[in-house]
C-alpha positions in Angstrom: 13.5 -5.0 -16.5 14.8 -8.5 -15.8 16.1 -7.2 -12.4 12.5 -6.4 -11.5 11.3 -10.0 -11.7 12.4 -11.1 -8.2 10.7 -8.0 -6.8 7.5 -8.6 -8.7 7.6 -12.3 -7.8 7.8 -11.3 -4.1 4.9 -8.8 -4.5 2.6 -11.2 -6.3 3.3 -14.3 -4.1 3.1 -12.8 -0.7 -0.6 -12.9 0.4 0.0 -9.8 2.6 0.9 -7.7 -0.4 -1.6 -6.0 -2.7 -1.7 -3.5 -5.4 -4.0 -1.4 -7.6 -3.7 -0.4 -11.2 -5.3 2.8 -12.6 -6.6 2.4 -16.1 -7.6 5.2 -18.5 -9.3 4.1 -21.7 -7.6 0.7 -21.3 -4.1 2.1 -20.8 -2.2 1.8 -17.5 -2.1 5.2 -16.0 -0.6 4.3 -12.7 0.1 1.6 -10.2 0.6 1.3 -6.4 2.1 -1.7 -4.6 1.7 -2.1 -0.8 1.7 -4.7 1.9 0.4 -5.4 5.4 3.5 -5.4 7.7 3.5 -7.1 11.1 6.0 -6.6 13.8 6.5 -8.0 17.3 3.6 -6.7 19.4 5.7 -7.0 22.5 8.3 -4.5 21.1 6.3 -2.1 18.9 3.4 0.0 19.9 1.9 -0.4 16.4 2.4 -4.0 15.4 0.4 -4.0 12.2 0.6 -1.3 9.5 0.4 -0.9 5.7 3.6 0.1 3.9 3.5 1.6 0.4 6.3 0.0 -1.6 5.9 1.8 -4.9 3.5 4.3 -6.4 4.0 5.4 -10.0 2.0 7.5 -12.5 2.7 7.5 -16.2 4.1 10.8 -17.5 1.1 11.0 -19.8 -1.3 11.1 -16.9 0.5 13.4 -14.4 -1.6 16.2 -12.8 -4.8 14.3 -13.4 -5.4 13.0 -9.9 -4.3 9.4 -10.6 -1.7 9.3 -7.8 -4.2 10.7 -5.3 -6.8 8.1 -6.4 -4.2 5.3 -6.0 -3.3 6.7 -2.5 -6.9 6.9 -1.5 -7.4 3.2 -2.4 -4.5 2.2 -0.2 -6.0 4.4 2.6 -9.4 2.7 2.1 -7.7 -0.7 2.6 -5.8 0.6 5.6 -9.1 1.8 7.2 -10.6 -1.6 6.6 -7.6 -3.4 8.1 -7.8 -1.1 11.2 -11.5 -1.9 11.6 -10.7 -5.6 11.3 -8.1 -5.4 14.1 -10.4 -3.3 16.3 -12.9 -6.2 16.1 -10.1 -8.4 17.5 -9.9 -5.9 20.4 -6.7 -4.2 19.3 -6.6 -0.5 20.0 -4.8 2.3 18.3 -2.1 3.8 20.5 -0.1 5.9 18.1 0.2 6.7 14.4 3.5 6.9 12.5 3.8 8.8 9.2 7.0 8.8 7.2 8.0 10.3 3.9 11.4 10.2 2.3 12.2 13.2 0.1 
């Protein structure tokens, strides 16, 4: 657990990072950690995107839709970010979806 401290410090102290905690009767059922990533707009077609760093659901709450709800919260934030950048006259030119198995 001590090895996790630098990672958690980075997550909590970077203003571009965010997370959500799912509670069930006051107990932590799941957590998602994500961040807004920015790349050189002269090199990449999609310079701003949201990356999910971690998503976890307690074994006591598996198959109850907790992971889906956490995912949906991140997607809600991503949509809000997209609208923010559209107001700044950015336009979407492509979408990239990646999953490691």
